[in-house]
Steps between C-alpha positions, in 0.01 A plus 500: 500500500598863460533556876744212548705617203508857630606389848776286348629783282490750786673267744780409260529864392537620859759228568695584184493872586624419852786291357592785267506750787710262712750451218529875446547561872771234522676652198493843667664342806779363280384141530488311171343175389706183526685403181286188433185712520646754259586215260140376510385857441728522195350175369143598584393537137636153422320373808178663382534344153606152610305427817176386337681278251714351779193439714330323208806278449512428871132407504548257211805352670308466826204334330717254307760405760397585856250317716210706628561634850781401727841639587644475146226725361542739793875527439438551128251781564727667756799489261301624201517878572877481550541298179295756305708788638823316410366437148420871464846599626666266250279630218580858592876442512523278191231647272340829606807697609729392211222575251440841654871582498529389137204712391602800713848495346380462141571758232127545441438603862791744487362655179148530638609642835737749333202668345 
Protein backbone atom coordinates (compact mmCIF):
# COMPACT_ATOMS: atom_id res chain seq x y z
CA UNK A 1 0.00 0.00 0.00
CA UNK A 2 0.98 3.63 -0.39
CA UNK A 3 1.31 4.19 3.36
CA UNK A 4 3.75 1.32 3.84
CA UNK A 5 5.81 2.49 0.87
CA UNK A 6 5.88 6.05 2.17
CA UNK A 7 6.95 4.94 5.65
CA UNK A 8 9.70 2.80 4.13
CA UNK A 9 10.99 5.64 1.94
CA UNK A 10 10.89 8.13 4.81
CA UNK A 11 12.62 5.80 7.26
CA UNK A 12 15.42 4.90 4.84
CA UNK A 13 15.71 8.54 3.78
CA UNK A 14 16.09 9.73 7.36
CA UNK A 15 18.66 7.01 8.04
CA UNK A 16 20.61 7.86 4.88
CA UNK A 17 20.55 11.56 5.74
CA UNK A 18 21.79 10.76 9.26
CA UNK A 19 24.64 8.67 7.83
CA UNK A 20 25.58 11.52 5.50
CA UNK A 21 25.63 14.02 8.38
CA UNK A 22 27.72 11.64 10.50
CA UNK A 23 30.23 11.15 7.68
CA UNK A 24 30.52 14.90 7.13
CA UNK A 25 30.99 15.52 10.85
CA UNK A 26 33.70 12.85 11.07
CA UNK A 27 35.46 14.37 8.06
CA UNK A 28 35.39 17.80 9.73
CA UNK A 29 37.04 16.22 12.78
CA UNK A 30 39.82 14.86 10.58
CA UNK A 31 38.67 11.25 10.88
CA UNK A 32 38.53 9.37 7.60
CA UNK A 33 36.96 6.13 6.47
CA UNK A 34 39.04 2.95 6.73
CA UNK A 35 40.88 1.98 3.54
CA UNK A 36 38.73 -1.13 2.88
CA UNK A 37 35.59 0.97 3.09
CA UNK A 38 37.06 3.51 0.66
CA UNK A 39 37.91 0.66 -1.73
CA UNK A 40 34.31 -0.57 -1.63
CA UNK A 41 33.17 2.99 -2.24
CA UNK A 42 35.43 3.22 -5.27
CA UNK A 43 33.95 -0.02 -6.57
CA UNK A 44 30.37 0.95 -5.74
CA UNK A 45 29.30 1.33 -9.38
CA UNK A 46 30.66 -2.14 -10.15
CA UNK A 47 28.85 -3.43 -7.07
CA UNK A 48 25.64 -1.79 -8.25
CA UNK A 49 25.98 -3.34 -11.71
CA UNK A 50 27.04 -6.83 -10.63
CA UNK A 51 25.10 -7.56 -7.45
CA UNK A 52 21.85 -8.70 -9.07
CA UNK A 53 23.67 -10.93 -11.57
CA UNK A 54 25.80 -12.41 -8.78
CA UNK A 55 22.72 -13.03 -6.64
CA UNK A 56 21.03 -14.78 -9.56
CA UNK A 57 24.08 -17.01 -10.08
CA UNK A 58 24.21 -17.74 -6.36
CA UNK A 59 20.53 -18.66 -6.32
CA UNK A 60 21.02 -21.08 -9.22
CA UNK A 61 24.06 -22.57 -7.51
CA UNK A 62 22.14 -22.91 -4.26
CA UNK A 63 19.18 -24.58 -5.95
CA UNK A 64 21.35 -27.03 -7.89
CA UNK A 65 23.94 -27.98 -5.28
CA UNK A 66 22.91 -27.12 -1.73
CA UNK A 67 20.42 -28.97 0.44
CA UNK A 68 17.52 -26.90 1.73
CA UNK A 69 18.12 -25.56 5.22
CA UNK A 70 20.94 -26.54 7.50
CA UNK A 71 24.35 -25.16 8.35
CA UNK A 72 25.79 -25.41 4.81
CA UNK A 73 23.05 -23.16 3.44
CA UNK A 74 23.47 -20.77 6.37
CA UNK A 75 27.22 -20.50 5.75
CA UNK A 76 26.60 -19.99 2.03
CA UNK A 77 24.11 -17.17 2.66
CA UNK A 78 26.37 -15.50 5.23
CA UNK A 79 29.36 -15.61 2.85
CA UNK A 80 27.37 -14.37 -0.15
CA UNK A 81 27.55 -10.60 0.57
CA UNK A 82 31.32 -10.80 1.07
CA UNK A 83 31.72 -12.81 -2.14
CA UNK A 84 29.67 -10.25 -4.09
CA UNK A 85 31.75 -7.37 -2.72
CA UNK A 86 34.99 -9.22 -3.61
CA UNK A 87 33.65 -9.84 -7.12
CA UNK A 88 32.85 -6.13 -7.48
CA UNK A 89 36.31 -5.14 -6.23
CA UNK A 90 37.96 -7.48 -8.73
CA UNK A 91 35.77 -6.18 -11.55
CA UNK A 92 36.57 -2.58 -10.62
CA UNK A 93 40.32 -3.19 -10.50
CA UNK A 94 40.55 -5.40 -13.60
CA UNK A 95 37.86 -3.93 -15.89
CA UNK A 96 36.26 -0.64 -14.82
CA UNK A 97 39.33 1.33 -13.72
CA UNK A 98 41.62 0.26 -16.62
CA UNK A 99 38.84 0.99 -19.11
CA UNK A 100 38.24 4.41 -17.57
CA UNK A 101 41.95 5.24 -17.59
CA UNK A 102 42.24 4.13 -21.22
CA UNK A 103 39.28 6.24 -22.31
CA UNK A 104 40.30 9.23 -20.17
CA UNK A 105 43.77 9.19 -21.73
CA UNK A 106 42.59 8.81 -25.31
CA UNK A 107 43.28 11.40 -27.99
CA UNK A 108 39.55 11.84 -28.58
CA UNK A 109 38.94 12.87 -24.96
CA UNK A 110 41.86 15.31 -25.10
CA UNK A 111 40.47 16.87 -28.29
CA UNK A 112 36.95 17.16 -26.92
CA UNK A 113 38.05 18.58 -23.57
CA UNK A 114 40.41 21.07 -25.24
CA UNK A 115 37.43 22.75 -26.78
